N, C-alpha and C positions, 0 to 999 in steps of 0.2 A: 496266132499268125506268126509266120516267120519274118525275118528281117526283110527279105525281098518283097513280100506282100505288103508290108508296112511302107516300105520305100516307094513302091508303085502307087499306093494310095496317096502318099505325100506328093509325088509328081502330078497326080491327077488334081489334087487340091491346088498346087502351084499353077497348073495350066488354066484351070477354070477361074481362079482368082485373078490371074494375070490378064486373061481375056476381059474379065469384068473391069479391072482397073483401066485398061486401055479404052474401053467403051466409055467409062466415066470421065476420063480426061478429054476424050473427044466430045463428050456432051457439053463440057465447059466451053470448049472452043466454039461449038455451035451456038450456045447461049450468048457468048460474047458477040457473035455476028447477028444476033437477033433471030436465029433459027430455032425457036422454042419448041415447035413440034418435033423437030429432029432431035433436039437435046433430050426431050422427054422420052422419045422412042429409044434413044441410046441408053438412058437410065433403065428403062424397062428391059432391054436386052441384057444389060449388066446384071440386073436382078435375077434373070434366068440363069446366068453363069454362076452367080453366087449360090443359087439353090443347088446346082449340080456339085459345087465345091462342098456345100454343107452336107449333101447326101453322102459324099465320100467320108467326110468327118464323122457323120452319124454311124456309118458302118464300123468305124474304129471304136466309137463309144459303146456301141452295142456289144461288140466282141469283148471289150474290157469288162463291161458290166456282167457279161455271161461267165466271167472268170478266166478268159483267155489271157495269157501273159504276152503282152505286146513287146516286140523287140524295139529298142530305141533306134531312131533314125533321124539324122540331121536333116534329111530331105523332108521328113514329116514336120519337123520343127520349123523349117523354112516355109512349108506350106501353110502351117498354122499362122505364122507371122504375116504372110501374104494375105490370107483370108481376113484376119483381124484388121489390118490396115485398109484393106479394100472396103470392109464394112463401114469403117469410119469415113473413108472417102465418099462412099455412097451417100451417107447422111450429109456430108458437107456439100456435095454437088447439088443435092436437092435444094438446099438452102441458097446456094450461090445462084442457081437457075432462077429461083424466085426473086432474088435481089436484082438480077439482070432484067427480069420482066417488069419489075416496078420502076426501073430506071428508064424504060422505053415508053 
C-alpha cells in the first residue's frame, strides 16, 4: 500500500472512532438524566462505528500479514490512538451507565 492509501485508511479509522466517541459521551449524558434506554442505544450505535473502524484496521493488518510494505502515516497512528481510547471509553461508559442505573 502506498502512503496515500494508508493515510486514507487512517482518516477512516479517525472518523469512525470519533463518531463512536461522540456517541459514547452522549450516552453518559443520557444516563445522567436517567434516560437509560437512550444511553444503551447510543452505546450500541457506537459499537457499530467501532466495528467499521476495526474493519479498516483489519484491512491494514491483512495487507501487512500478506507481506505488503506499509508506508508510515501519522494519520494512521492518530487513528490507532483514537480507536484504542474509544475502546477504553466504551468499556467505561458501560460501567458508568450501570452505576447510574443502580443509583436510581
